[in-house]
C-alpha beads as a LAMMPS data file, in Angstrom:
LAMMPS data file: protein, C-alpha beads

286 atoms
285 bonds

1 atom types
1 bond types

-500.0 500.0 xlo xhi
-500.0 500.0 ylo yhi
-500.0 500.0 zlo zhi

Masses

1 110.0

Atoms # bond

1 1 1 0.000 0.000 0.000
2 1 1 1.411 3.370 -0.981
3 1 1 2.270 5.642 1.924
4 1 1 0.924 9.191 2.000
5 1 1 3.974 11.448 2.379
6 1 1 1.923 14.650 2.477
7 1 1 4.026 15.819 5.432
8 1 1 7.738 15.550 6.152
9 1 1 9.194 16.920 9.377
10 1 1 12.637 17.352 10.911
11 1 1 13.002 13.628 11.608
12 1 1 13.897 13.112 7.955
13 1 1 17.324 11.543 7.757
14 1 1 17.252 10.079 11.273
15 1 1 18.532 6.481 11.529
16 1 1 16.247 5.293 14.333
17 1 1 13.378 3.071 13.087
18 1 1 11.099 4.675 15.681
19 1 1 11.880 8.201 14.526
20 1 1 11.461 7.135 10.908
21 1 1 7.951 5.936 11.749
22 1 1 7.064 9.526 12.689
23 1 1 8.890 11.279 9.849
24 1 1 5.693 11.892 7.883
25 1 1 3.424 12.884 10.768
26 1 1 1.738 16.284 10.426
27 1 1 3.344 17.084 13.797
28 1 1 6.509 19.066 13.097
29 1 1 8.748 16.761 15.134
30 1 1 12.345 17.622 15.905
31 1 1 14.953 15.123 17.091
32 1 1 16.526 15.815 20.471
33 1 1 19.135 18.506 19.856
34 1 1 20.126 22.163 19.776
35 1 1 17.863 23.072 16.859
36 1 1 14.752 22.225 18.871
37 1 1 15.991 23.942 22.020
38 1 1 17.007 27.118 20.175
39 1 1 13.591 27.259 18.529
40 1 1 11.818 26.858 21.887
41 1 1 14.032 29.558 23.434
42 1 1 13.699 32.064 20.621
43 1 1 9.921 31.610 20.246
44 1 1 9.207 31.338 23.969
45 1 1 7.417 27.999 23.664
46 1 1 7.338 24.930 25.911
47 1 1 8.772 21.660 24.624
48 1 1 6.451 18.706 24.084
49 1 1 8.685 15.665 24.567
50 1 1 7.430 12.243 23.463
51 1 1 9.603 9.170 24.154
52 1 1 8.866 5.680 22.848
53 1 1 10.268 2.817 20.790
54 1 1 9.401 1.041 17.564
55 1 1 7.751 -2.100 19.039
56 1 1 5.718 -0.280 21.719
57 1 1 1.987 -1.034 21.299
58 1 1 0.624 2.076 23.025
59 1 1 3.168 4.252 21.215
60 1 1 1.573 3.123 17.956
61 1 1 -1.908 3.719 19.345
62 1 1 -1.080 7.278 20.411
63 1 1 0.614 7.924 17.063
64 1 1 -2.436 6.718 15.144
65 1 1 -4.949 8.574 17.319
66 1 1 -3.101 11.835 17.897
67 1 1 0.169 12.357 16.060
68 1 1 -1.350 11.517 12.674
69 1 1 -4.299 13.812 13.406
70 1 1 -4.013 17.217 11.763
71 1 1 -6.086 18.871 14.501
72 1 1 -3.690 17.748 17.238
73 1 1 -0.735 18.606 15.014
74 1 1 -2.043 22.145 14.528
75 1 1 -2.099 22.725 18.290
76 1 1 1.347 21.211 18.822
77 1 1 2.922 23.081 15.932
78 1 1 1.460 26.440 16.943
79 1 1 2.029 26.419 20.703
80 1 1 4.845 23.903 21.340
81 1 1 8.127 22.635 19.977
82 1 1 7.593 18.900 19.521
83 1 1 10.563 16.580 20.158
84 1 1 10.639 12.828 19.521
85 1 1 13.121 10.494 21.265
86 1 1 13.726 6.788 20.730
87 1 1 14.398 5.319 24.177
88 1 1 16.451 2.519 22.616
89 1 1 18.685 5.063 20.891
90 1 1 18.898 7.481 23.852
91 1 1 18.368 5.523 27.090
92 1 1 20.134 8.327 28.960
93 1 1 17.381 10.825 28.107
94 1 1 14.650 8.271 28.761
95 1 1 16.105 7.440 32.175
96 1 1 16.034 11.066 33.335
97 1 1 12.486 11.821 32.257
98 1 1 11.129 8.422 33.287
99 1 1 12.412 9.189 36.774
100 1 1 10.540 12.500 36.581
101 1 1 7.323 10.747 35.542
102 1 1 7.593 8.177 38.327
103 1 1 8.381 10.880 40.852
104 1 1 5.422 13.043 39.778
105 1 1 2.772 10.376 39.117
106 1 1 3.909 7.263 40.988
107 1 1 4.121 5.224 37.778
108 1 1 5.700 5.239 34.349
109 1 1 5.649 3.608 30.950
110 1 1 5.683 4.331 27.251
111 1 1 4.825 6.411 25.389
112 1 1 6.325 8.825 27.862
113 1 1 4.878 12.345 27.593
114 1 1 6.722 15.225 29.247
115 1 1 6.318 19.006 28.955
116 1 1 9.519 21.026 29.442
117 1 1 10.630 24.610 29.636
118 1 1 12.962 25.715 26.814
119 1 1 15.798 24.959 29.269
120 1 1 14.711 21.262 29.273
121 1 1 13.304 21.418 32.832
122 1 1 10.114 19.315 33.170
123 1 1 6.919 20.622 34.758
124 1 1 4.420 17.983 33.580
125 1 1 4.727 14.234 32.945
126 1 1 2.471 11.343 31.995
127 1 1 2.316 8.396 29.633
128 1 1 -0.420 7.533 27.103
129 1 1 -3.215 10.041 26.505
130 1 1 -6.212 9.417 24.220
131 1 1 -6.893 12.131 21.684
132 1 1 -10.210 13.181 23.264
133 1 1 -11.144 13.351 26.935
134 1 1 -13.233 10.389 28.067
135 1 1 -14.841 10.455 31.507
136 1 1 -12.090 11.107 34.046
137 1 1 -9.316 10.493 31.481
138 1 1 -8.036 13.775 30.076
139 1 1 -7.472 13.798 26.335
140 1 1 -4.321 15.077 24.673
141 1 1 -6.097 17.956 22.921
142 1 1 -7.569 19.273 26.175
143 1 1 -4.250 18.761 27.959
144 1 1 -2.349 20.753 25.353
145 1 1 -4.861 23.587 25.390
146 1 1 -4.795 23.727 29.203
147 1 1 -0.988 23.911 29.210
148 1 1 -1.133 26.578 26.489
149 1 1 -3.338 28.691 28.763
150 1 1 -1.144 28.113 31.821
151 1 1 1.959 28.966 29.796
152 1 1 0.333 32.226 28.763
153 1 1 -1.168 33.209 32.115
154 1 1 0.938 31.541 34.829
155 1 1 4.316 30.940 33.247
156 1 1 6.236 32.021 36.339
157 1 1 4.459 29.353 38.398
158 1 1 5.357 26.699 35.813
159 1 1 8.998 27.772 35.923
160 1 1 8.956 27.629 39.727
161 1 1 7.487 24.125 39.556
162 1 1 10.147 23.075 37.044
163 1 1 12.877 24.420 39.349
164 1 1 11.461 22.425 42.279
165 1 1 11.410 19.250 40.184
166 1 1 14.986 19.904 39.052
167 1 1 16.091 20.252 42.685
168 1 1 14.349 16.984 43.604
169 1 1 16.122 15.199 40.738
170 1 1 19.453 16.581 41.930
171 1 1 18.797 15.268 45.451
172 1 1 17.937 11.821 44.076
173 1 1 21.131 11.702 41.996
174 1 1 23.238 12.621 45.043
175 1 1 21.756 10.003 47.362
176 1 1 24.483 8.142 49.222
177 1 1 24.734 4.367 49.192
178 1 1 22.988 2.702 52.104
179 1 1 24.235 -0.204 54.217
180 1 1 24.509 -3.693 52.778
181 1 1 21.303 -5.707 52.871
182 1 1 21.096 -8.208 55.686
183 1 1 19.195 -11.486 56.077
184 1 1 16.220 -9.641 57.558
185 1 1 15.918 -7.506 54.418
186 1 1 16.075 -10.591 52.208
187 1 1 13.426 -12.304 54.326
188 1 1 11.108 -9.326 53.983
189 1 1 11.548 -9.315 50.196
190 1 1 10.812 -13.035 50.044
191 1 1 7.699 -12.684 52.221
192 1 1 6.364 -9.872 50.011
193 1 1 6.755 -12.070 46.913
194 1 1 5.221 -15.096 48.649
195 1 1 2.156 -13.088 49.701
196 1 1 1.615 -11.918 46.117
197 1 1 2.324 -15.303 44.499
198 1 1 -0.343 -17.139 42.458
199 1 1 0.098 -20.700 43.733
200 1 1 -2.068 -22.109 40.918
201 1 1 -0.688 -20.480 37.779
202 1 1 2.525 -18.931 39.084
203 1 1 3.574 -15.354 38.714
204 1 1 2.667 -12.434 40.904
205 1 1 -0.535 -10.434 40.990
206 1 1 -4.142 -11.224 40.236
207 1 1 -4.779 -10.060 36.684
208 1 1 -2.127 -9.094 34.132
209 1 1 0.985 -11.243 34.487
210 1 1 4.506 -10.027 33.784
211 1 1 7.392 -12.532 33.790
212 1 1 9.452 -10.302 36.176
213 1 1 12.575 -12.480 35.789
214 1 1 14.491 -10.380 38.331
215 1 1 12.047 -11.702 40.955
216 1 1 12.698 -15.254 39.807
217 1 1 16.469 -14.804 39.965
218 1 1 16.184 -13.389 43.482
219 1 1 14.066 -16.372 44.574
220 1 1 16.582 -18.847 43.131
221 1 1 19.440 -17.233 45.010
222 1 1 17.321 -17.032 48.158
223 1 1 16.636 -20.776 47.881
224 1 1 20.285 -21.640 47.322
225 1 1 21.648 -19.447 50.105
226 1 1 18.944 -19.813 52.762
227 1 1 17.450 -23.198 51.903
228 1 1 13.844 -22.006 51.461
229 1 1 12.418 -24.758 49.233
230 1 1 9.213 -22.816 48.560
231 1 1 11.241 -20.155 46.773
232 1 1 12.403 -22.728 44.197
233 1 1 8.853 -24.088 43.802
234 1 1 7.549 -20.587 43.098
235 1 1 10.067 -20.220 40.276
236 1 1 9.337 -23.651 38.796
237 1 1 5.570 -23.086 38.845
238 1 1 5.943 -19.702 37.199
239 1 1 8.319 -20.817 34.457
240 1 1 6.317 -23.945 33.644
241 1 1 3.065 -21.994 33.237
242 1 1 4.788 -19.290 31.206
243 1 1 6.130 -21.901 28.779
244 1 1 2.885 -23.847 28.545
245 1 1 0.766 -20.718 28.033
246 1 1 0.546 -17.980 25.457
247 1 1 3.381 -15.897 26.846
248 1 1 5.769 -18.229 25.028
249 1 1 5.699 -17.577 21.276
250 1 1 5.133 -21.058 19.876
251 1 1 5.891 -19.888 16.313
252 1 1 8.554 -17.199 16.510
253 1 1 9.999 -18.254 19.888
254 1 1 10.879 -15.995 22.771
255 1 1 8.556 -14.558 25.403
256 1 1 6.050 -11.758 25.008
257 1 1 6.173 -8.867 27.464
258 1 1 3.128 -9.907 29.530
259 1 1 -0.223 -11.662 29.398
260 1 1 -3.443 -9.666 29.636
261 1 1 -5.085 -12.399 31.754
262 1 1 -4.008 -14.157 34.979
263 1 1 -3.527 -17.548 33.269
264 1 1 -0.612 -16.619 30.946
265 1 1 -2.960 -17.376 28.037
266 1 1 -3.480 -14.176 26.006
267 1 1 -0.213 -12.337 25.334
268 1 1 0.431 -8.674 24.747
269 1 1 2.179 -9.016 21.387
270 1 1 5.438 -7.258 22.158
271 1 1 8.854 -8.628 23.047
272 1 1 11.618 -6.993 25.071
273 1 1 15.233 -8.005 24.573
274 1 1 16.028 -7.742 28.285
275 1 1 13.163 -10.160 29.082
276 1 1 14.640 -12.781 26.758
277 1 1 18.070 -12.479 28.380
278 1 1 16.869 -12.567 32.003
279 1 1 14.286 -15.319 31.480
280 1 1 17.021 -17.416 29.849
281 1 1 19.164 -16.919 32.958
282 1 1 16.289 -17.977 35.205
283 1 1 15.673 -21.096 33.121
284 1 1 19.358 -22.030 33.210
285 1 1 19.624 -21.528 36.986
286 1 1 16.371 -23.263 37.873

Bonds

1 1 1 2
2 1 2 3
3 1 3 4
4 1 4 5
5 1 5 6
6 1 6 7
7 1 7 8
8 1 8 9
9 1 9 10
10 1 10 11
11 1 11 12
12 1 12 13
13 1 13 14
14 1 14 15
15 1 15 16
16 1 16 17
17 1 17 18
18 1 18 19
19 1 19 20
20 1 20 21
21 1 21 22
22 1 22 23
23 1 23 24
24 1 24 25
25 1 25 26
26 1 26 27
27 1 27 28
28 1 28 29
29 1 29 30
30 1 30 31
31 1 31 32
32 1 32 33
33 1 33 34
34 1 34 35
35 1 35 36
36 1 36 37
37 1 37 38
38 1 38 39
39 1 39 40
40 1 40 41
41 1 41 42
42 1 42 43
43 1 43 44
44 1 44 45
45 1 45 46
46 1 46 47
47 1 47 48
48 1 48 49
49 1 49 50
50 1 50 51
51 1 51 52
52 1 52 53
53 1 53 54
54 1 54 55
55 1 55 56
56 1 56 57
57 1 57 58
58 1 58 59
59 1 59 60
60 1 60 61
61 1 61 62
62 1 62 63
63 1 63 64
64 1 64 65
65 1 65 66
66 1 66 67
67 1 67 68
68 1 68 69
69 1 69 70
70 1 70 71
71 1 71 72
72 1 72 73
73 1 73 74
74 1 74 75
75 1 75 76
76 1 76 77
77 1 77 78
78 1 78 79
79 1 79 80
80 1 80 81
81 1 81 82
82 1 82 83
83 1 83 84
84 1 84 85
85 1 85 86
86 1 86 87
87 1 87 88
88 1 88 89
89 1 89 90
90 1 90 91
91 1 91 92
92 1 92 93
93 1 93 94
94 1 94 95
95 1 95 96
96 1 96 97
97 1 97 98
98 1 98 99
99 1 99 100
100 1 100 101
101 1 101 102
102 1 102 103
103 1 103 104
104 1 104 105
105 1 105 106
106 1 106 107
107 1 107 108
108 1 108 109
109 1 109 110
110 1 110 111
111 1 111 112
112 1 112 113
113 1 113 114
114 1 114 115
115 1 115 116
116 1 116 117
117 1 117 118
118 1 118 119
119 1 119 120
120 1 120 121
121 1 121 122
122 1 122 123
123 1 123 124
124 1 124 125
125 1 125 126
126 1 126 127
127 1 127 128
128 1 128 129
129 1 129 130
130 1 130 131
131 1 131 132
132 1 132 133
133 1 133 134
134 1 134 135
135 1 135 136
136 1 136 137
137 1 137 138
138 1 138 139
139 1 139 140
140 1 140 141
141 1 141 142
142 1 142 143
143 1 143 144
144 1 144 145
145 1 145 146
146 1 146 147
147 1 147 148
148 1 148 149
149 1 149 150
150 1 150 151
151 1 151 152
152 1 152 153
153 1 153 154
154 1 154 155
155 1 155 156
156 1 156 157
157 1 157 158
158 1 158 159
159 1 159 160
160 1 160 161
161 1 161 162
162 1 162 163
163 1 163 164
164 1 164 165
165 1 165 166
166 1 166 167
167 1 167 168
168 1 168 169
169 1 169 170
170 1 170 171
171 1 171 172
172 1 172 173
173 1 173 174
174 1 174 175
175 1 175 176
176 1 176 177
177 1 177 178
178 1 178 179
179 1 179 180
180 1 180 181
181 1 181 182
182 1 182 183
183 1 183 184
184 1 184 185
185 1 185 186
186 1 186 187
187 1 187 188
188 1 188 189
189 1 189 190
190 1 190 191
191 1 191 192
192 1 192 193
193 1 193 194
194 1 194 195
195 1 195 196
196 1 196 197
197 1 197 198
198 1 198 199
199 1 199 200
200 1 200 201
201 1 201 202
202 1 202 203
203 1 203 204
204 1 204 205
205 1 205 206
206 1 206 207
207 1 207 208
208 1 208 209
209 1 209 210
210 1 210 211
211 1 211 212
212 1 212 213
213 1 213 214
214 1 214 215
215 1 215 216
216 1 216 217
217 1 217 218
218 1 218 219
219 1 219 220
220 1 220 221
221 1 221 222
222 1 222 223
223 1 223 224
224 1 224 225
225 1 225 226
226 1 226 227
227 1 227 228
228 1 228 229
229 1 229 230
230 1 230 231
231 1 231 232
232 1 232 233
233 1 233 234
234 1 234 235
235 1 235 236
236 1 236 237
237 1 237 238
238 1 238 239
239 1 239 240
240 1 240 241
241 1 241 242
242 1 242 243
243 1 243 244
244 1 244 245
245 1 245 246
246 1 246 247
247 1 247 248
248 1 248 249
249 1 249 250
250 1 250 251
251 1 251 252
252 1 252 253
253 1 253 254
254 1 254 255
255 1 255 256
256 1 256 257
257 1 257 258
258 1 258 259
259 1 259 260
260 1 260 261
261 1 261 262
262 1 262 263
263 1 263 264
264 1 264 265
265 1 265 266
266 1 266 267
267 1 267 268
268 1 268 269
269 1 269 270
270 1 270 271
271 1 271 272
272 1 272 273
273 1 273 274
274 1 274 275
275 1 275 276
276 1 276 277
277 1 277 278
278 1 278 279
279 1 279 280
280 1 280 281
281 1 281 282
282 1 282 283
283 1 283 284
284 1 284 285
285 1 285 286
């Protein structure tokens, strides 16, 4: 099917597959760099930063709903400087602003949506937003228009908020190392996992199931070092149900990112390289 290249933005020539996917959006995207920051500074506009990656499901949804929509693009192009970042190409940038999102909202994920001052200081953060507001969920169009109004009427307050967030980030980065974990700490971690463990199907939690291989590796080491046999059984139950269910790709191999049901049956069709590596380690050690 022929692609409609009606629009071409400043992502043209970028090597990242994710950025190339957005090269023909009506949004006038810039890659992360001085050109975008100079434009924001000279025009006195906030920066709309969107971070994602090429295999991210909700990144594609937000692109289809909002970034390919000329109405949303008109708002972004008029009142913001829009910057796209591939988290797999620039994990350093993603790490900073993901920390901001988690600090401000208590959670994170992709697509990561952050609004910055021209000096790259964040004052708003979130993840996926639908195009239109629905019930209690604010839509991207309303969000952008609200920030436009705040930028016009209460810009000093936004800058003060951005400075406070910057100071909090600085404190986090300067945190000193704590004492080494003792047996009591390890016991508490094990008990928390045991309380959340699904003894029937394995895994942790009651609905969506993530493989969380770092939990499995901890349990294996806990079993080997402290002799808690239940820790090994938790790992075996989890891995067996993951392999027997839909999380394991029976055709293309490898493990999907998570299942959308508690039985490991219906996968979210997305694979993460770090999951493959860590699950392989858990399988080898088990």
